[in-house]
N, C-alpha and C positions, 0 to 999 in steps of 0.2 A: 493586366492580370488575366490569367487563363482559367483559374478555378478557385473556389473557396472551400476550405476544409474546416469544419468545426470540431475541435478536439474533444476527447471524451470527458474532460473536466466540465464540459457544458451539458452532459447528459441529464443532469437534474433540472435543467432550465427549459424554457420554451423558445429560445432564441433561433432554433431551426424552423419554427412555425410562425412566430409573430414578428413582424417587421421591426427593425431598429435602424438607427443611424450612427455614424461615427463622429466623434468630436475629440480632437486632441486635448489632453489635460496635462498641465505642468507636472513634471516628475515628483515635485515636492508634495503633490496631492495624491499620489498613487498609494493604494492600499492592497494588502493581501486579499486575494479572491476577486479583485476587479476583473471583469471580462473586457478584453482588449483584442484588437485586430492588428496583425503585423504582416508585412509583405516579405516573402521569401527572397533572399539574396544569395549570391555565391553559387558555386558549382555543386552538383549533387555528390553525395557520398552515401555510404551504406545506411547512414542514419537519417537520410532525407525521406522519412516516412512519418505520417501523423496518424495516431489512433483516433478514429472518429467515434461518434456517440454510440455506435453499435459495437465497437471493439474491433472494427476492421482497420487494418493498416493501409493507408492511402499514400502512394508516392507523391511527393511534391517537388517542384522545380522553381527556378527563379520566376518571380512575378506572381506566383500563386499567393493567395491570402490565407493566413491561418488565424482562426479565432481560438483564443485560449484564456487562461487566467494567470494573473500575477502571483508569484509565490517564491518560496525558498527551497533549496535542495542542499543536502549535506551527505552525499553518498560516499562511503569510505573507499569503494573500489572504482568509482566512475568519475564523479565530479561534484564540485561545490559551486553554488551560484545563488543569485538573488536578484529580484527586480530592483533592489536598492543599488545594485552595481551597474545598472544600465546607464550608458553615457551617449548623449546625442542620438538617442533613439535606437542605438544598435543593440540587438537582443539575440538570445538563443532560445531554442526549445530545450529546457532543462530536462524534460522527459518527453517522450513521444505523445503523451496524452494532451499536450498543449500547456504544460507548466512553463510559463514564460518569465525570463529574467536574463541575466548575463552570467556566464561562467567566470569564476575567479580562480578556480583550480580544476584542472582536467587531467585525467589519466592519459599518459602517452599511448596506451594500448587501445584507446577508443578511436574510431573514425571521427572525422571532423563533424561536429554537431550542426544542426540546421541553423543558419544565420538568418536574421530577420531585421526588418526596419519597422519600427513602431509607426502605426498610422492613426490610432485613436482608440478611445474608450467607447464601448457600446452604450447608447443612450436611447431612451424613449421619452419624448417630451422633455421635461426638465430633470428627469431622474436617470442617473447612470446605473448600469446593471452590474451586479456582482453575485458571487455564489451564495452569499448569505440571504439574498432575496428569494432563493429557491430551496433553502435548507429545511430539514425536518423541523416541525414545530416542537416547542418545549412541551413535555408531558409530566404530569405529577404521578410518576409510576416508578416504583423501586425495582431495580434489576435483580432477578433471582433465578436465572437460567444456569443449570450446570454447564460448566465451560471446560473445554479442552484447549489449552493455551499453547501456541506455537511461538517459540522465540528462537533467535539465532545468535551466533557469535559475530555475524556480520551480515551484510546483504549477500544475496546469491549463495546462501548456505543450505538451500533445499527445503525451506519452510512450506512453500506453496505445494511442492510435490508431495511432501509428507502430509499436508492438510488434505490433499485429494484422497490419499490412501485412507486416512482416518474417516473422511466422509463416506467413501465407498464402503468401508467396513461397517459403519453404523447404519447407513441407509439400507444395506443388504439385510440387516436384521429388523427392518421395518421402523427404525427410529426416524422421527421428524427432525431434520437437521437444518440449522441456519449456519451459513458460512459468512465470515466477516474478516476484513482487514482493518485493524483499528489504528495503525500508525504507518508512516512511510511517506512516499511521494506518489502522487496520483498516477495510476494505470488501471485500466478496466480489466485487462486480461486475467489477472490473478483471481478475482472473485468470479469472473465468468467461468473459469476452469473449476471453481468450487460448485457452481450450478451444474456443469456437465458431469461432475462426479456424483451428483445426487442430492445436493442441498436444495431444500424446498424454497428457501429464501436466501438472498445474498445482500450484504450491506458493506459499505466502507465509509471512511471519513469524508469522502466527497459528498455523500448523502447528507452529512452534517454541515456542509458548506465550506470545507477546507480543501485547498488544492494540494497541500501537504501538511504534515503535522509538525513541521519545523516552525513552530509558533510559540509565543509565551505560554507557560503551563496553564495559567488561568484561562486563557483563550481556548486552549485545547480541552480542558475539563468542561467548560461551558458548552462546547460543541459536542463532546462525547456523550454527555448525559442524555440528551434527546435521542441520540442514536441507540444507546443501550435500552432506553425506554421503548423505542420502536421494535427492537428485537424481542424484548420481553412480551410486548403486546401480541406477538405472533404465537406465543406459547410453544416454542419448540421443545423437544426433549433434551437437546444439547445444542450449545453454540460451539462451533469450531472457530476459534479466533486467532488470527495471525497478527503478531506485532512485527511490522516491517523493520528491516535492519536488525539492530540488537538493542536490548534495553538500555545500554549505556551510551548510545548515540543520541544526538540532539533532536529526536523525533517524539519525545514524550512517552517512550515505552514504559518507563517506570510509573508514570502517572496513570497510564492505561491499566497496568497490572493492579495498581492500587484501587482504581475504580471498579474493577472486576471483583476485588475483595475475596471473601471466602467462598465465592461461587466456583472458583477454580478447582476442578476435580483431578486434573492431570496436566502436567507441564512437560512438553517435549522440546528438548533443545536440539536444534539443527546446527551442527558445528562444522567449521572448515577443516579442522585438524584436531587431534586428541588434546594437544596442549591448550587449544582454545576452550575446550570443555572445562578444563581445570581453571582457566582464567575466568570464565563466566561464573563458575561455581564459587570461586573465591571472592570475586569482585561484586557479585550481586546476590544479596541474601534472599534467595528464592529456592524452595525445594524443587529439584528436578527429578522426574520420574523415568524418563526414557531419553536416550540420545540417538539421533539419526543424522543424516547429511553426509558430506564428503569424508568426514572423520571416520566413518564406518565402512568405507568402500572395500577395504581388505580386512582379512582376519588379523593382520598385524595391527591395523588401526584400532579394531575393536578390542583386541587384547590390551592395547596401551590405554584405551579409555577406561577399561575395567581396572587396570593396575593403578592408574592415576586417581580415579574417582570412585570406583566401586559401583558405578552405574551400569545398568543394562543398555546395550547398544545394538542397533539393527540396521542393516543395509536394506532399505525397503525397495531398492531397485533389483534386488535378488529375490526371485520368487520363493526360494527356499527359506528365506528369512521371515517371510510374511506371517506364517503361523505363530512364530515366537513373538513378533511385534504385536499381532492382534491379541494374543493372550496377555501380554504385558499391559496393553491398553485396556482390555476388559477388566483386568485385576485392579487397575488404578481407578477406574470410574465405577466399579462395583456392579458390573453386569456379567452374565455368563459368557464364557468364551465360545 
């Protein structure tokens, strides 16, 4: 082995500072969030990079060791996999953050993912280490922060890009903003970009001890409530909250929206095409205030969104559209444009 890379799912832990040892555990005893180590196998592809605890992408090659967490992924455009599908210790990085399992369905448009061979679970003394050991503690605090919610018609629909523009807009007006990603599969880069955009604090479900939110709903809600309590304790003026993927995918987006409740002041739908806007509007009973994303790239797309749904739409990648977008956002949350 030439080097060890600790994936960003371990950024909430102390495993980079405090010694641990490896011990193999039978697959029947594996659980979501367990910290494990696996050796890189196979030849490099474009995906042979691991996001470390600082958010830096680190190239890996055969015989390097990756430390990550067991979990599930159900990405509509990329791949589906789970630690429960691992056979004979052969694994993949389901995301570059070190979400570990085995792919069961993979887009043919993706390069070959990182192949791994399981080497063991992380242990100190008699205790095995997992994400829940380092999760935010429970707090008896009701969430009451005004929230701008970002949802999508699918993954890669422009939610994070739109979230950055929202944060930049509000921070430029002197607002104290917290940025958060409440559902999805673990990556650090999205919320780091929220910080760079001007968010005073950033959170995601990793802070709550989940490698992804593809878990039973009761497990997700139990983890999300301390996260929302921690956000509320910071007393921001607004929370800009991204729900990864779409509310209809198996990442508990609907449960996250329910937990936010009547604190939602504005909902922005980032859609892949105009018909997807109509689909989400019909399939999911949630008032939508603004449409953005690839569906709005051209005037034809925006016209079709308006014709199909009556909703205002803006291409935020076009500087000429930003004043209209900011005015619509201001109107939705009740502040001066």
